[in-house]
N, C-alpha and C positions, 0 to 999 in steps of 0.2 A: 360545584361546577363542573359540568361536564365538557371535555376539551376533544377537540377534534385531533385525530391522529397525525403524526407527521407523514405527510405523504411519501417522504424518502424512505421512511422505515417500513412502509407498507407496498412498496413498488417491488414486484417480484422479478428483480433483475440480477439477482446473485446466484451464481453456481453453487450447488448444494455440498460443497466439498467439506466444509465445518460440520455440517449435520451428519454427513458420512462418517467424519472422523469420530463423533460423538457416538454413533450407532455401532462402529465397530469396537469401541471400548465398552459399551455396554454388554455386548455379545460375549466379549472376552472375559467380562466378570460374572457371567451366567444370567444376565437378564434379559428380558424380552423387550427389544427395541420398539415394538408397536405402541408401548406404553407412552412412550414421550411422542409420537407422532399422530396420536389420535386427536382427531378434530383440526388438524392442521392443513388439510386439503391436499394430502399426499400420503402415500403409503411407503412402507419400508421398500417393496418392490419397486416404486417409482424411482427410487434413488439409484437404481440401475443404470439409469438411462443418464448419459451426460448431457442431454438436452433440457433436463430439468432446472427450472429457475425458482427461487424462492426469495421472500424478502427478509429483510433484516428482523421485522417482528416475528416471523415464523422462526428464524433461526434463533433468536435470543430465547424464545418461549421454549425451543425443544433444549437449548442449554441450560436454563433454570429446571426444567423437569428432571433432566438428569443429573444435576447437582443434588437436588433433594432425594433422588432415588438412590444415588451411589453414597451419599454423605461424604464427598471427598472434595475438600476445599482445594486440593491440588489437581483438580482434573484436568485444568489447560495444560499442564506440563505432560500428563499422562496422555492426553490426546496429540500433543504436538510430537511426542516421542514415537509415536506409532506411524507417523506420516512418512511415506515413500513418494518416488517420483511420480508413479501412477496416481498416486492420491491428488496432485496437482493437476490431473489430466494433461491436455496437449501442451500448456506452458510446462510442465514437468519434465515431459519426453523432450520437448524443446531444448532443456537446459543440457540434455545428453548430446546434442549436436554441437554443443559451443566448444571452442578451443581450449579456454582456461577456465577455473573456477570462477574468477572474477566475471568473464564473460557470460558464465551460465546464470549467475545472481544479478546481472544487469538484465539479462533476458527475461527472467522471472518476474523483475521489477516492472520493465515495460509492459508486461502482460499479467501484473498481479490481479486484475479484476477477473479475467478469465480463469485464474487460479483460484478464484473464490475467496479470495483475501478481504478480510473486515478491516483491516489496518493498511493505513497508507505508509509505504516503505519508501525512504528517501536515502540516497547514498552519497557520501561524500567523502573527504580525507580531513581529519584534524590531527595537527600535531604529529605527524609522521604515521598514523594509523588510519585504517579504514573503518568508518562508522556508518552506521545503518541507523537512521531516526525513525521511530516507529509512532505514528499517530492515528487513533481510533476513527474510522469514518464516520462513527455516529456517536453522540454524546450519550454516554451510558455508563457512569462510574461505578455501577455495581458489577458490570460485566468486563469493565476495563482490564482488571487483572488475569482473567481467564484469557481474554482475546489476546493479549500481550504474550502471556506465557505460551499459548497455543502457537502462534507465529514465530517467537524466538525458538522453542524447543524444536518445532518442525524445521526451521532454517539449520540449527545446529545438526540436527539428525541427517539432514541432506549432506551437509559437509562433510561430516563422517562417513557417509555411504560412498561419497565420491573420492575421497582422499585419504581416508584413515580415520581410526577411532583417536589418534593422538591430537586431533585438533581440539584446542582450547581458547574460547575469546580472552582478550587481554582484560576486560572489565565489562559489567553490564551496569547501566544506570536505569531506575525505574520510576515513573511519575505518579506513584502511589505510595502510600505507608507499608512498611514491612509487616506480611502477614505472620500469622503463628506457624506457618510450615517453611520460613524462610531458609531453614538449613537444606531443605530440598532442591533450592535454586543451587545453592553451592556444590551441592553433591552431583546434580546433574550436568551444571555447566563448568564445573571446575576452575572458577575464576572468582574474583571479588564481585560482589553485587550489592550496590548501594542503593536505597530507596529514598522515596520522597524528593526527587529530582523534579525539576521543571518539565523534562520531557523524558521518554522512554528511549534509551540508545544502547546499542552494543557496538563495542570496538574490537577489532581484530588486527592482528599483525598481516600487513598487505602481502607478505611473503607467501601465507597459504593461498591466496587467490590469484597468484601468478602460475601456479602449478598447472600443467597441460594434463586436461581429463583423460583417462584411458579410454574413454568412448569416442574420441574427436575423429573424425573421418573428413580430411580436407578435401575429398572429392564428392562427397554426398552431403556434408552439413548445410551448405547453402541452399541447395535443391529443397531438402528436408524443411528446412525454416520457412521456406516460401510456401510450402504444401500446407504447413501448419498455420501460417497466417491466414490463408485462405480460409482454412476450415474453422478460425476463431473470429471470423466476420460472418456469422450467420444472420441474415436478414435485420436484426437488431445490431446496430453499431455499438462497439464496445469503446467507451472514452477513458480507458485506464492510462493510455498515454498522455492524452490531453491533462488529466487528472494529476499525473505524477510530473509533468512539466511544469504544471500551475502550482503545485505544492512547492517545487524547488524554486521557481521564479518568484514567488510571492514574498519570499523573505530577503530577496535581493533586489527589490525595485529600483532603490537608488543606484544601484549599478549593475543593471541587467547584462547576464553574460550574452555574448554574440552567438549566432547559431553555429559557428564551428565549435565553441566552447562548450554548447548545449550537447553537440553530438559526442564530442569527447568524454564528457561526464558520463553518459550512456554507454560508451565504448563501441559506438557504431559510427561508421562513416556519414558525413553530412549528406550524401546522397540517399543513402538508407533511411535516415530520418526523415527526410524532406519527402521520400516516397510513402513512409508510414503516415504521415500527417496528410498528404494528399488523399490517401485512401479514405481518410475520414472527413474530407473536404475541409482541412485546416490548414492554416500557416503559422508558423512561429511569430510572426509579427503580429497576427489576430489575436493569438492567446495572450501575447505580452500587452498589446492594447487594452484587452477586457480587462485584465487584471489591474493595469494602472487605472483605468477608468473606475472600476468598483473600489480600489483604494482611496482615488480621489474623492468620490462620493462620501465615502465613511469620513474621511478628514475634514472636508468641507463643512460638513454637517455638526462638526465638533466646535465647541467655542474655544477661542484663545488660539486658532491656528491660522496664521496669515496665509493669503494664496500663495505668497513667495515660498512659505514653508512647506505648503502643500506640494508646490510644483517640484521643489528640491526632493521631498520624501518619496516621490514616484518617478524620479530619474531625469528631472529637466533642470538644466543649469540656467535657462533663460525662461523668465515668468511669460513673456509674449509667445514663445513656442507652446508653452504648456496652456495657455488660453486658446491658441488656435487648434492645438489637438483635441482639448477637452470639447470644443465647438463641434469637431468633426465627429467625436465620438457620441456626442448627445444632443446636438442641435441647439444647446444653449451655452451661455458662458458661464465660468464658474462664480461669478458675482451674483447670476440668477439664483443659483442653488444657494448660496450664502444668504441671499435675500428672503429666500423661502423659509 
């Protein structure tokens, strides 16, 4: 039976940075990149423009073709290792305006979609270590190792370019089984790598991320960042900020961080975060309400969950307050959904 393609995978709204990385790798190994771009709706020359946008379907097709051409299962590591600040476009250049390494990666996280990332990057602290959690934007088990390798290797390469080749993560956990080339992970990252975990994560000593960047200029940085942000909102709005906040809050609905906590998590002032949301016609409370409503609908449709349980799971200690909020969000009561 023929199935319709996922519209999210065919929507051409992704910067072509991953495709460019694959093309660079092919050229460096003596292959003609036109072979992997044939019939994709763009040429290699088109990739020279920062305005070009591609779909996940196009990107994944190019990756699969390149894998067959190179016969290199570790291609994700090779692509990521070649990345530079310029490879990430304006978000990469914006990193150079930040004061510390931590500020630079927070900046990249806030603009990860404009950087062409196909992996959602969430940043937090755990057991005294800085932790970056990586979740693919699209369900594609076959390419998950490539996408994870590419983002991990590129991130580590950027750190080493900024503060020196001595940087090593503390450990890496990956949400897929150990591949035949697992030793290449340890050779590149220089740390223990554990496979078969529930989610992919990289842990670092936070001291590295407190280092002041040699490129930081306190007189010019804020102005340049404002100019970059204007350039990164061309006609079609980018919702990487909303997506990043949503991914962070979605796992904390029973105790949602307040706005100042969220700003601190992203290493920006509350005023800056509020302004960035306003530029997208968004509010923090609106994002939280949407997430609570979506989670409530899902839980209410499951058997065995009382309305009181649902209320507590989405952060309401009082069932009556939850009922009022749900009526405001949907126009109906939780019992109406349960009855359906």
